[in-house]
N, C-alpha and C positions, 0 to 999 in steps of 0.2 A: 779272312780271319784277322782279328785284331791282334797286333803284337804287344798291346799294353799289358804290363805286368799287373796282376790283380793286387789291390791295396789291402794289406793286412791291417785290420783295425787295431789301434793301440790299446793295450790293456789299461784299464783305469788305474790311476795311482791309488794305493791304499790310503784311506783317510787316517790321519794321526789321531789317536784317541788319548785324551788326558787321563792317564792311568791313575790308579789309587795312590801310587807313590808320589805322583806329582801333587795331588790334592793334599796328601799328608805333609809334603814339603812346604806348601803354601801355609798350611795351618801352623806348622812349627815356626816358620818365619814370623807370622803375625803374632803368635804367642810370645816369641822372644821380644819383638818390638814393644808389645803392650806391657810385658813384664818389666822391661827396662824403663819404660815411661813411668809405670807405677812406682818402681824403685826410686826413680829420680824425684818424683813428687813427694814420696814418703820421706826421703832424706831431707828435702827442702823444708817440709813441715817440721820434721824432727829437729832440724837445726834452729828454726825459729822458736820451737817449743822449749828447747834447752836454754835459749837466750832469755826467754820470759822467766824461766825458773831461776836463772842466775840473777837476773835483775830483782826478782822477788826476794831472794836471799839477802841482797843488799838492803832492801826495804826493812826486812825483819831485823837486820843488824842495827840500823840506826834507831829503830823504835826501841830495841832492847837497850841501846845506849841511853836513851832518854829515861827508860824505866829504872836503870841502874843509878841514875842521878837523884831520883826522887827521895830515897831514904835519907840521904845527907841533907837534901833541901828541907825536908820536913823537920828533921832534928834541929837544923839551924834556926828555923822560924819559931819552933817551939820554945827556944831559949829566950825569946823576946817576951817581956812582961805584957800580960793581957792581950797577947795576939789571939785573933779570932780562931778558936778551936775548930769550929765547923768548916773553916776554909781549908786548913791543912788536912782535916779528916776527910774531906771530899776528895782531895788528891790521893790520899792513901787508899780510899775505897775504889776510886777509879782505876788505880794501878792494880789492885787486887782483881778487879773485874777483867782487866786485860789478861792477867796471868791465868785466869780460869779457862780462857779460850785455848783449846788444843788444836793446833794446826799441823798439817803435814804438807808434803810437797805438792799435793794435788788441790790445795785450797784455791789456786787460781782457776781451777775447773769447776769450782763449787760456788755459784753466786750467793747462796744463802750464807754459807760460812764466811765468805769474803765480806759480805755486807755487815755481818755481826762484828767482825774484826775491825772494819773501818769505823763503825759506829762507836765501839769501845775506845778506840784510839782517839776519835774525835772528842769524846767525853773527857778523856784524860787530858788532852790538850787544852780544853776549855777550863778544866779545874786548875791546871797550872797557870793559865792566864789570869784567872781570878785571884789566885794566891799572889802573883806578882803585882797585881794592882793593889791588893790589900797591903803589901809591904811598903807602898808609898807613904803610908801613914806612920811608919816607924823608921825615921832617919838614922837612928843609932844602929838598927839592924842592917840597913842598907850600907852603912859605912864599914861594917866588919869585913875583913879580908876574905873570910871563908864564904860569906854570902856573895861577895863580888866575884870570886872565882867560880862559884856555882852559876851565877848569871852568865858569865862568859861562856861556860861550857854548854849551858842550856841554849843560848843564842846560836852557837855553832851547830848544836844538834838539831835544832828546829830548821835551820837553813839546809842541813844535810837531808832531813826528812823531806822537805819540799822538793829538793833536787832529785832524790832517789825516787820519789813518787812520780815525778814528771818523766824520768828516764824509763821507769817501769811501764807507765802508760803508753809511751811511744813504742816500746817493745811489744806490749800486748795488742795494741791496735795494728801494728804491722803484721802480727800473726793472724789476727781476725780478718784483716783485709785479704791476705793471701788465702786463708781458709775458705772464704766465701766466694772467691773468684772461680769461674768455670774454666776448665773442668776439674780444678783442684778440689772443689767441694765434693765431687763424687768419690774421690779417694778418701778424703777426710771422713765422709759419712760412712764409708765401708768399715773404717777402723773404730767407729763409735766414739766412746769417751776418751780414747787415746789422744784424739785431736779435737777435744771439745772447745767451744768458744771460750776465750779467756775473759775473766772479770777484770775490771780496772777501776781506779779511784775516780769517783765523780767529783766534779768541781763544786765546792761549797762557798758561800759568801766568806771572803777573806782567806780562802784556802791558797790563793796564789801568793800570799805573803806570810812569812813566819811571824809568830806572836812577838810583839815588841818587848824588848828587855831593856828597861831604862836604868840609868846609873845616877 
C-alpha cells in the first residue's frame, strides 16, 4: 500500500468582477475631469471675450470724441466768408448717419452691423479730411485760435482712433485664433453665439495713418 497522502485539489480563486459601483465610479471621475476641462475652456474664452468688449468700448469712446468735436468745427468754418457750404454740410450729414446706428455690446458678434458702423465712420473721416483740405484756401480761418485748437484736438483724436482700432483688432484676432483651435472650437460651438467669431476692422488704403492736419 502506498503511504502517499492524497492531494486535495485547490479550490479555484473566485474571479473578481468589476461591479456596478466600480463602473459608476469611473463614469463619475471621467465626468468630473471633462466638466473641469470644459469649465477651463469656457473661462478662457470668456476672459478673451471680455477683453474684446473692453477694447471695443475704447474704440467707441474715441469715435464719440471725434463726433463731439464736429459741431464746433462746423460752426467755426461756417463763420468764414464764402466757405463751401456743401463741404461742411457733408460732415454734418455723415455725423448724423453715424448717430443713427444703434449699437449694443454684441456688435462685435454681428458682422453686418459692424460693417455698417465701420463704413459710416469711414465716410465721416473722409468728409472731415475734405473739409480740412478746403480750409487751406482760407488762411484767415486757419489763423484763428479756435480753429487751430480744434485742429490739434482732431489730430490727437484721429491718432487715438488709429491706435484703439489696432488694439481692438489684436484682441479680436486673439479671440478668434483661440476659438478656432481644436478642441476649443468644440466648446465654443456648443455655446453658440455666446462665443461667436469676432468682427474686426479691415485695413483700407491710408487706414494705417491718421488724416493729416496741417497748420
